[in-house]
C-alpha positions as CSV (number, residue, x, y, z in Angstrom):
1,M,-0.3,0.0,0.0
2,A,1.1,3.7,-0.6
3,S,3.0,5.4,2.0
4,P,1.6,9.2,2.7
5,N,4.2,11.4,2.2
6,S,5.0,14.6,3.8
7,E,2.2,16.9,2.3
8,R,-0.7,15.9,4.8
9,P,-3.9,14.9,2.5
10,S,-7.2,16.7,3.7
11,V,-9.6,14.2,3.0
12,A,-8.6,10.7,2.7
13,A,-10.8,8.4,1.3
14,A,-11.3,4.6,-0.1
15,G,-12.5,1.8,-3.6
16,A,-12.3,-0.3,-5.2
17,V,-12.5,-2.3,-8.4
18,V,-15.2,-4.2,-8.2
19,W,-15.6,-7.6,-10.5
20,R,-17.4,-10.5,-11.0
21,R,-17.0,-13.3,-13.2
22,K,-20.1,-14.1,-15.9
23,K,-22.3,-16.9,-15.0
24,K,-22.3,-18.4,-18.4
25,T,-18.9,-17.2,-19.7
26,G,-17.0,-16.4,-17.0
27,A,-16.3,-13.6,-18.4
28,I,-14.5,-10.7,-15.9
29,E,-16.6,-7.7,-15.3
30,I,-17.1,-4.4,-13.6
31,A,-19.1,-2.4,-11.8
32,L,-19.3,1.4,-12.6
33,I,-21.8,3.8,-10.5
34,H,-23.8,6.8,-12.0
35,R,-23.9,9.4,-9.2
36,R,-27.0,11.8,-10.0
37,R,-25.2,14.9,-7.8
38,Y,-22.4,14.3,-10.4
39,D,-23.9,13.1,-13.0
40,D,-20.6,11.0,-13.8
41,W,-19.8,7.2,-14.2
42,S,-17.0,6.3,-11.5
43,L,-15.6,3.0,-9.6
44,P,-17.1,3.3,-5.9
45,K,-15.6,5.1,-2.8
46,G,-15.8,7.4,-0.1
47,K,-14.8,9.0,2.5
48,L,-13.2,7.6,6.0
49,E,-15.2,8.2,9.2
50,P,-13.4,9.3,12.1
51,G,-11.2,6.6,13.7
52,E,-11.8,4.4,10.3
53,T,-8.8,2.1,8.4
54,A,-9.0,3.0,4.7
55,I,-9.3,-0.8,4.4
56,V,-12.8,-0.8,6.3
57,A,-13.9,2.4,4.6
58,A,-13.2,0.3,1.2
59,V,-15.8,-2.4,2.0
60,R,-17.9,-0.3,3.7
61,E,-18.2,2.2,1.1
62,I,-18.7,-0.5,-1.5
63,R,-21.7,-1.7,0.5
64,E,-23.5,1.8,0.9
65,E,-22.7,3.1,-2.6
66,T,-23.8,-0.6,-4.2
67,G,-25.6,-3.0,-2.1
68,L,-22.5,-5.6,-2.8
69,D,-20.4,-7.4,0.4
70,C,-17.3,-7.6,-1.3
71,R,-13.6,-9.2,-0.2
72,L,-11.1,-7.1,-0.8
73,G,-7.3,-8.8,-2.8
74,R,-4.4,-6.5,-3.1
75,H,-4.1,-3.0,-3.2
76,L,-4.4,-1.3,-6.8
77,R,-2.9,2.1,-6.2
78,Q,-3.3,5.2,-4.0
79,V,-4.3,8.4,-6.7
80,R,-4.3,12.2,-5.2
81,Y,-6.1,14.9,-7.2
82,K,-6.8,18.5,-5.5
83,L,-10.5,19.2,-5.6
84,A,-12.1,22.3,-6.2
85,N,-12.2,24.0,-3.1
86,G,-8.3,23.4,-3.2
87,S,-7.5,21.0,-1.1
88,L,-5.9,17.6,-1.6
89,K,-7.9,14.1,-1.3
90,R,-6.3,10.7,-1.8
91,V,-8.2,7.6,-2.3
92,D,-6.7,4.1,-2.1
93,Y,-8.0,1.9,-4.2
94,W,-8.8,-2.2,-4.2
95,S,-9.7,-4.9,-6.3
96,A,-13.1,-6.9,-4.7
97,Q,-14.6,-9.6,-5.7
98,M,-18.2,-9.5,-5.1
99,L,-19.7,-12.3,-3.2
100,G,-23.5,-11.0,-3.1
101,G,-25.9,-8.6,-2.6
102,R,-27.7,-6.3,-5.1
103,F,-28.2,-2.8,-6.5
104,T,-30.8,-0.4,-4.9
105,P,-31.0,3.2,-6.3
106,N,-30.2,5.3,-3.4
107,R,-29.4,9.0,-2.5
108,E,-25.8,9.3,-3.7
109,V,-26.2,6.9,-6.5
110,D,-29.1,6.1,-9.4
111,Q,-27.5,3.3,-11.4
112,L,-25.2,0.7,-11.6
113,R,-23.7,-1.5,-14.6
114,W,-21.7,-4.6,-14.8
115,M,-19.6,-3.8,-17.6
116,T,-16.6,-5.4,-19.7
117,V,-13.0,-3.4,-18.6
118,E,-12.7,-2.1,-21.9
119,S,-16.7,-0.8,-21.7
120,A,-16.2,0.7,-18.3
121,K,-12.8,2.1,-19.8
122,K,-14.7,4.6,-22.5
123,L,-17.2,5.3,-19.6
124,L,-15.8,6.0,-16.6
125,S,-15.8,10.1,-16.1
126,Y,-12.4,10.4,-15.3
127,R,-9.1,9.4,-16.0
128,V,-7.4,8.5,-12.5
129,D,-10.6,5.9,-12.5
130,R,-9.2,4.6,-15.7
131,N,-5.7,4.5,-14.7
132,V,-7.0,2.4,-11.8
133,L,-8.6,0.3,-13.8
134,D,-5.3,-0.2,-16.2
135,E,-3.8,-1.5,-12.8
136,F,-6.5,-4.1,-12.3
137,V,-6.2,-5.8,-15.4
138,R,-2.3,-5.7,-15.1
139,L,-2.5,-8.7,-12.8
140,S,-5.1,-11.8,-13.3
141,V,-7.9,-11.4,-10.7
142,D,-7.8,-15.3,-9.8
143,L,-4.9,-14.4,-7.2
144,R,-5.0,-16.4,-4.0
145,T,-4.7,-14.3,-0.8
146,I,-2.8,-14.6,2.3
147,V,-2.2,-12.4,5.7
148,I,0.4,-12.5,7.8
149,V,-0.4,-10.9,10.9
150,R,2.4,-10.3,13.6
151,H,1.1,-10.6,17.0
152,A,-0.1,-7.4,19.2
153,L,1.6,-6.0,22.0
154,A,2.6,-7.9,24.8
155,G,4.6,-5.7,27.3
156,R,8.0,-6.2,27.8
157,R,10.2,-9.6,27.8
158,K,12.0,-8.7,30.8
159,R,9.1,-8.0,32.7
160,F,7.3,-11.2,32.1
161,K,8.6,-14.3,34.5
162,G,7.9,-17.3,33.2
163,D,8.0,-18.9,30.1
164,D,8.1,-16.3,27.6
165,N,5.2,-18.6,25.5
166,R,2.8,-18.0,28.0
167,R,3.0,-13.9,28.0
168,P,-0.2,-12.5,27.6
169,L,-1.1,-9.6,25.6
170,D,-1.2,-6.3,27.6
171,K,-4.1,-4.1,27.8
172,I,-3.4,-2.3,24.2
173,G,-2.3,-5.4,22.5
174,R,-6.0,-6.6,23.5
175,L,-7.2,-3.3,21.6
176,Q,-5.2,-3.8,18.9
177,A,-6.7,-7.4,18.4
178,Q,-9.9,-6.5,18.5
179,A,-9.0,-3.8,16.2
180,L,-8.1,-6.4,13.7
181,V,-11.5,-8.2,13.2
182,P,-12.4,-6.1,10.3
183,Q,-9.3,-5.8,8.9
184,L,-9.3,-9.4,8.3
185,L,-13.4,-9.9,7.3
186,A,-12.6,-7.2,4.8
187,Y,-10.3,-9.5,3.5
188,G,-12.3,-12.2,3.7
189,V,-10.3,-14.9,6.0
190,T,-12.0,-18.0,6.2
191,H,-9.4,-20.2,8.4
192,V,-7.0,-18.9,11.1
193,H,-3.7,-19.8,12.2
194,S,-1.1,-19.3,15.2
195,A,2.5,-20.1,16.0
196,D,1.8,-21.3,19.5
197,P,2.9,-18.8,22.4
198,D,-0.6,-16.8,24.1
199,R,0.4,-13.7,22.4
200,C,0.0,-14.9,19.2
201,V,-2.8,-16.9,19.9
202,A,-4.6,-14.1,22.0
203,T,-4.5,-11.7,18.3
204,V,-6.4,-13.7,16.3
205,I,-8.6,-14.6,19.2
206,P,-11.4,-12.4,18.5
207,F,-11.6,-12.5,15.0
208,A,-11.5,-16.5,15.0
209,E,-14.9,-16.3,17.5
210,L,-16.7,-13.7,15.1
211,I,-16.4,-16.0,12.6
212,G,-17.0,-19.3,13.9
213,A,-13.3,-20.8,12.8
214,K,-11.1,-23.6,15.4
215,I,-7.5,-21.8,15.4
216,K,-5.2,-23.9,13.6
217,I,-1.9,-23.7,16.3
218,E,1.2,-23.7,14.2
219,P,4.7,-24.4,15.9
220,E,6.7,-23.7,13.0
221,M,6.3,-20.1,13.1
222,S,7.1,-19.8,16.0
223,E,10.4,-17.9,16.7
224,R,12.1,-20.7,18.9
225,A,11.4,-23.3,15.9
226,F,12.5,-20.6,13.4
227,A,15.7,-20.2,15.5
228,K,16.4,-23.7,15.3
229,N,15.2,-24.6,11.8
230,N,13.7,-22.7,9.7
231,E,13.2,-24.7,6.8
232,P,9.8,-26.1,8.3
233,T,8.7,-23.1,8.5
234,Q,9.2,-22.3,4.8
235,H,7.7,-25.8,4.1
236,R,5.0,-24.6,6.1
237,I,4.0,-21.3,4.9
238,L,3.7,-22.9,1.4
239,E,1.6,-25.6,2.0
240,L,-0.5,-23.0,3.9
241,A,-0.5,-21.1,0.5
242,T,-1.8,-23.3,-1.5
243,K,-4.8,-24.5,0.5
244,P,-8.2,-23.3,-0.2
245,G,-10.0,-20.8,1.7
246,V,-8.6,-16.7,2.8
247,R,-6.0,-17.8,5.4
248,A,-5.0,-15.4,8.2
249,V,-1.5,-16.7,9.7
250,C,0.0,-14.7,13.1
251,S,3.6,-14.9,13.4
252,Q,6.8,-13.3,15.8
253,G,8.6,-10.6,14.6
254,K,12.2,-12.0,14.5
255,V,10.3,-14.4,11.7
256,M,7.9,-12.5,9.4
257,P,10.8,-10.5,8.1
258,Q,13.1,-13.2,7.5
259,L,10.3,-15.2,6.1
260,L,8.8,-13.2,3.9
261,G,12.1,-12.2,2.3
262,W,13.0,-15.7,1.0
263,W,9.5,-16.2,0.0
264,A,9.7,-13.3,-2.2
265,E,13.3,-13.7,-3.0
266,R,12.1,-17.4,-4.0
267,S,8.8,-15.8,-5.9
268,G,11.1,-13.4,-8.0
269,F,9.2,-10.7,-5.9
270,P,10.9,-7.4,-4.7
271,L,9.1,-6.5,-1.5
272,P,8.0,-3.3,-0.8
273,H,9.4,-1.5,2.1
274,G,7.5,-2.3,5.7
275,R,8.2,-1.5,9.6
276,T,6.3,-5.2,10.2
277,R,5.3,-3.4,13.6
278,K,3.2,-5.5,16.6
279,A,-0.1,-5.9,15.2
280,S,0.7,-5.1,11.3
281,M,-0.1,-7.5,8.8
282,W,0.9,-8.1,4.9
283,V,-1.5,-9.3,2.8
284,L,0.5,-11.0,-0.3
285,S,-1.6,-12.1,-3.4
286,L,-0.2,-15.5,-4.4
287,D,-0.4,-16.9,-8.0
288,G,0.4,-20.8,-6.9
289,D,2.8,-20.3,-4.5
290,R,4.6,-17.8,-5.4
291,I,4.2,-13.7,-4.4
292,V,3.1,-11.7,-7.1
293,A,1.9,-8.4,-5.0
294,A,2.3,-7.7,-1.6
295,D,0.8,-5.4,0.8
296,Y,2.3,-3.8,3.8
297,V,-0.9,-2.6,6.3
298,D,0.3,-1.2,9.5
299,S,-1.7,-1.4,13.0
300,P,-4.5,-0.4,13.0
301,L,-3.5,1.6,16.3
302,P,-0.8,2.8,14.4
303,R,0.3,5.5,17.1
304,Q,0.9,2.7,20.6
305,R,4.6,1.2,20.9
């Protein structure tokens, strides 16, 4: 995901290229909306609400404007432009697969059309939207998603007595675990995996409980196991990458950078910079077991350390 530069935008928004396959032909169709107020054709998008992340806002805005339930895929691009009043607007766009729902005209959107990509490019009112669509078609829509999560805050290791694997989340860490729930929901995560330390498991418990999933314990994803022999960890992540569904895997700070670096090099993919802070995520788009896109998503409570 693009990182904000020193010029802070006055308006932040999020949207998506919403897509589906035609049942008979399997062809890809794109949803465009017509806004009565502006008499334009555009991609669904809208402003972030206070305290909301762009990821959560994208899914909410799609639902509000189109009535459709979607699952986010890869981050496509971030666009910036000046509004009529001179303020700067920043919009993050994702690929979003339609899962269900039905469009009903509303006060903002009076029409929705499903179109081929080429037809959509001709109808779109704005060049920036056509640029987003160009990025959408650069890679296949049939990519798999896996989300690698670093556990939330758990206090200082030096202050905890006993087995470090039993160190629990602290107060902020528990808040971070709750804040991760809508982030993981936005990507349509269906299966939850975790390294065995308690703080890793606790990070994904709120989400797993919400979707009714059993957390699969993955000892290979722990720092202790990785330090002894990293090959089982590498083998296991490739196994998970090819399993059905969208999987979230919670691991630790001394595992993720090296594991992701190895995987990216194996895939011939230049991994973008990311600090991998606690409660942050890497959203990987996969072709088979190869990484073809990667988005670093900072902690939903980024001001906490």
